N, C-alpha and C positions, 0 to 999 in steps of 0.2 A: 732428167726423165725416170719415171719408179719405172718396176719391172711390171710387165703384165700379169692379171689375176691370172692365175691358171684354176680355172671351173672344170673338175669334173663328173661329168655325167653319168650317172649308173644307172644299164637297162636290161630288164631279165626275163622280158616276154613279151610278146608280139602285138597286146591292149596296149600295154604301156610304153610300148616303144611306139604307138602312135600318139598318143598323148606326150611326148615328148622333142618328138623330133623336129617340131614348131619352135623351139625353145632353143635345140640345137644349132637350128639357121643361124636363128637371133646372134647366139654369142660368136660360133662361127665369126659372123657380119661383126661384132661388135670392137673399137678401135684396142679396146681397154684391159678385153679379155681373150685368152687363149680358150681354147675348146679340148678336152683330155673326156676321150671315149672311154667305159673299161663296161664291155659284151660282159653277161653271168646269165646262167638258169638255160628257160626252154628252149632260147636265142640259136643256145650250140646242139640240140639235141636233135639230130634225123625224127626223131617221132613225132614232131613236134613243128615240120617244114623248114630245119634250120634256117630261122630265121632272120640270122647274119648277117648271110646274104644281102637282104632288102637289105640292112644298115651299110654294108659295103655299096650296093647301088644305088643309093640314095646320094652317094661323098662323101662318107666319113668315114674317115681316117678311128684303125682299133688301136686309141694304145697299149691297152691287155684285154687278157682274157682270160676267166678267170672260170674253172669248170669248176660246176656245183653239184650238178644235176645227177643222183643214183637215177640208176634204170631200176629205179621201183615204185608201191602202188599203197606204199604204208606208209601209216603217220611214224613209224620208226624212220626211213628213208627218208621221208620231210623232216626231221632233225639230225638224220647222219648229215644231211645235203646243209644244213645250217650250217654244220660246226664243220664243213669241206670250205663252203663260204668267207666261212670268217677265217680260217686260216689264211684263204687265199686274198680274200681284202688286205690283212694282215702286208702281203706279200707286197701285194699291189701299191697301196699306200706309201707306201716304205719309197717305191721305185721311185712315183709319181712324182711326190713331194706335192699336192695340189694344196692351195689355199681356200676351197672350200670344196664341199661333195652335194650333188644336188641329185635325189632319189625321188619318187616318188609311187605312192600309192605303200601297197600292203599286204605285200606279200613274203615267204620270210627267205628267200634270199636279202631281197632290198634292206629287210631287220637287220642283218649279217652284217650290210655292209653300212648302215649305218651303227652301228653296233663297237664293228671292225674304225670307222674314223673316228666315233668319238674318242670311245679309248685315246687312241692317236694323238687328240686333241688337235683334230683338225673338225671344223665346225661343220655342220651339213643342216641344211636347207631340205624341210620337207616340204612335197608340194599334193593337195588333196589329206591336209591333217582336218578330225576332227569332224568325221564323217563318222555314219554308223550304220553298222551291214549286220544285223544280231546272228544274221543265221549262219555266219564262218566265221572261222579263224583270225579272219582277215582283220576282225572289230579291234581285239584287245591287241595287236602284232601292229595297226597302224596304228593306236595310242601308245606303244612301247617303240614305236618311232616316235613321233612325236616329244618323247621325252627325251631321248637321244640328236632332237634338234635342236640350232638353233635359230636358224629361221621360218619361218612357214607362210607358203606360202598356199592360203585357202581358197575354198569356191563358190561361198558365202555365209553371211552375216553370222547364220547361227555357227557355223564350223567359226568361225573367228572368238565365238566366244567359247564356245566350249574345247577348244587348243587353251583360253582362257584360264579357264575350268579350272583344266591338266594343272593352274603353274605356269604355264608361262608369261614370262614380260611382253606386253601390247603392245610396247611400238617394235617386236622382231615380230611379230603375227597379221598378214598383211593379204587383205580380201582381195584377190585378184579376178576370179573366175576360175572357170576350169578350160586348162588349155586343150580340152575336148575340145571346144567349140572352134578353136580357131581354125583348126583345119577346114570345119561345113563351109564355113565361106572362101576359105580360099583354095581350096585343092578345085585342080582341074577334072573336073569328074569323066568318069565312060557313060560314054550313049549305054544305052539301051543298046542297041544292033553290036557296040564292040563288047557288052559285056556277054549276048548271049554267043557270041561269035568265041569268044573267050571261055566261057564256059560248057560249050558245049551242050545248048539247052536253049530251050524258047520260052522266054520270060512273060506267062500270060497268069490272068487273075483268077481267081485271089494270091497274091504271094506272100508268101511266108521267109519272114529272116532269124535264122532259129540261132542260138547257142546257150547251151545250157552246162551249168559248171552243178559239179559235186557239191551238195551243202555238207558242209566239214562240223556242223551245230547242230543239234539234235536228235530225232532219233526217227528221223522218215528216212527210210532206204532210198538211195539216193536213185537204184536200177531201178525200182518200182517208182516213184515217181517220174525215171522217164519216159516209162513204158508208159503212164498213163498220159504224160504229151503227148509221146506219140499217137495214140489212139486218139487223142483228140484230134487230129489235125485228119488222121485216116478217115472222117466226118468228111473231109476237102478230097476225094480224091484224084478231081483233074487240076487241084491247085501247086501250084510251083512253090518250093520247097529246098532254100540254101542251107543247111548246115553247117558250122565251124564248130569242131572238135574241140570238146574242153581242155582246161585249165592241165596240170602238171599237179595237181589235188589230189591227194588222200581218195580214189575209188575211179580217178578218169580217165585209166587206160580204163576201165570195165566200158565204160559210157562210149567211148570212141569203137569197141567194139559193138558199140551196138545200138549206136549211129549208122557205123558203115552197111550194117549185117541189116538196118530199116532200110536209107537210100538205095540198096540192093537188090533190096524185093519190091520197092513201091511201084506201082507202073505210074502214078504220076511225074513229069518233068523234077527230077532232086539230084542234087548234088551234095556232095558231103565233104567240104575240106578243111585238110590239115589245117593251111590259115590261107585267109585272101589276102591278105592285105592292103593296109589304111585305105585307098583311094575304090579298092574292087569295095570292100566293104563299108563306108559311106556310099559309094555309086548305087549301089542295093541294097542301100537303105532306103535311099530318096526315091527311091520306085516300089518300095516293098508294102505294103496294106496291112500287114503289121509287124511288130520286133517281137516276136516271139522267146520266152527261154527266163531268164534269171542273172542277164548278166548288164555291167552296166552300164555299157554305152545305151542304151533301152532306158534308161534312168536319167541318160546326160545328155546324149545327141541326139537321139531321136526325136525325144519332144522339141530340142531344135528346130529340125528338119518338118517339124508339124505332121510324122508319124505316129500310129498309134501304137503303144506296146500292152502286150498279155507278159504280164509280170508275176512270176509262179514263183511260191514259194515265199519263204519268209530270209534268204538267203541276202534280200535288198532290207531287209526290213529295217526304219529307222533312215532310211534315208528321205532328204525333199523329195516332189515329187508332184507331177505338171497335171495338168487335168487331164492329158492324154492317155496317161496309163494306167490301165485296171490294173488292179492286182486281186491275186485268183488263187486260193490254194492247190496244191497239188495231188491232184483227184480229177479221174477227165470227164467226171460230167462237170466240174466246176474250169477244167480249160474248156473245152467247147463252150462253155457259154460264154469266157470271156472272151474267144472266136470272132461266135456268132455278134455280143454288143459289138469289138473292134467295126467288124462288116458291116455293122446298122445302118441304113442314110440316117438317121438321130445323130447318135456318137459322130460320123463322119463332116456331118454338117459345122458339126463343133470346131472339126482338126485348124482348121484356119486361122481361133483364135487362141490356141495356143501357147503358152508365154515360158519359157525357159526362166531354168531360177538360179542358172547354173553361173550370171556375165553378160559377155558382151563378146568376146571373140577376141578379145585380146589381152588375154593371160601372159601368153607366151613376151609379149615387147615388154607390157609390166614386170613380170619374174625377172627378165635379160637386164632393165633396167636397175633393178633395187639390188642384183646378185655385183652391182660395176660401181654403184654407189657408197650401198649401205656397211659401215666402217664393219673390222673383219677385229674379233677378239686377238690380243694378244695370250692369254688363259684361256680357258674355257671355264667359267668360273659361273654357273649362274643360280640364277638367286626366285625359290619360290615366291610366287606373284598369287596370293592373300586375294580371292575375291570379297 
């Protein structure tokens, strides 16, 4: 009897864990796989909600913890965190000896995990490669992770073609859809009453679910863009607003301070949450009149729920976008016009016909099957595939 294949899943942030959770459950239940969980990055930082607790509360055992997140809000801090992650993952992977390492997305701590595994001759399976986000450093990081990876699980056919354009072998690039959609149909969501009791507010229309991250490429001041967004929201003083704090990117701490101050000063029902968790976040999204900001959840999950998105600025530029997404520039007049359009009867009448562009809510099962069945290389000798 052959030993079980050890699949090591690395997670570094609340958002990416929400996408990996279903896959981790599938691996745990698979008769031929052993799940290893390594936690890093923002999960371990109190200022981001110490979300490692959510992973443990979901029933997952932690096989290792890689401390990498410096208490810094600068680009220098990002680089140093990347270096700490490389050192930590080298020790972690040496001890755990996984057969394959699974990573998702495009953050710098995930780049560290992919680099460490690849240099240690451990095949990497990368989820959500081939995408484009032209307004963030995540863009080149994502492609770099793809080049360090052996298997590729992408969310749409254009992304599959782009990964192959990077020189990856077609037989190892699989279009499985976005795992973020798996939870859309499967999570037991909270009711309006439960959410109101949990958050301590009355959710009344219009209801805006807001997340704004720093734009890490470009010349726009993130504070200016954030202030423009809140100015536009101020045109709806009676609206319900739930904000989530930004990621640990350069400038994120200052935006978090601005979010807290704005929420405290606002007269309408407002919550500024460090971390909502996947269940609360998707439950709120189902009730929202619009998802506002520049988070990828407005691009992937909101259209699947047929909820309008007001996507601000260039951070998500280049992604496939459904008809329910309204792009606008990062100044108050443009954002206010986009909000008005999202709330208009004409636009809302078209939302039920929204078609998701990111698969059929079955990515985790497909990825799990491929992780169990695909042959693993003895040596990571990659041939460049010329298109």
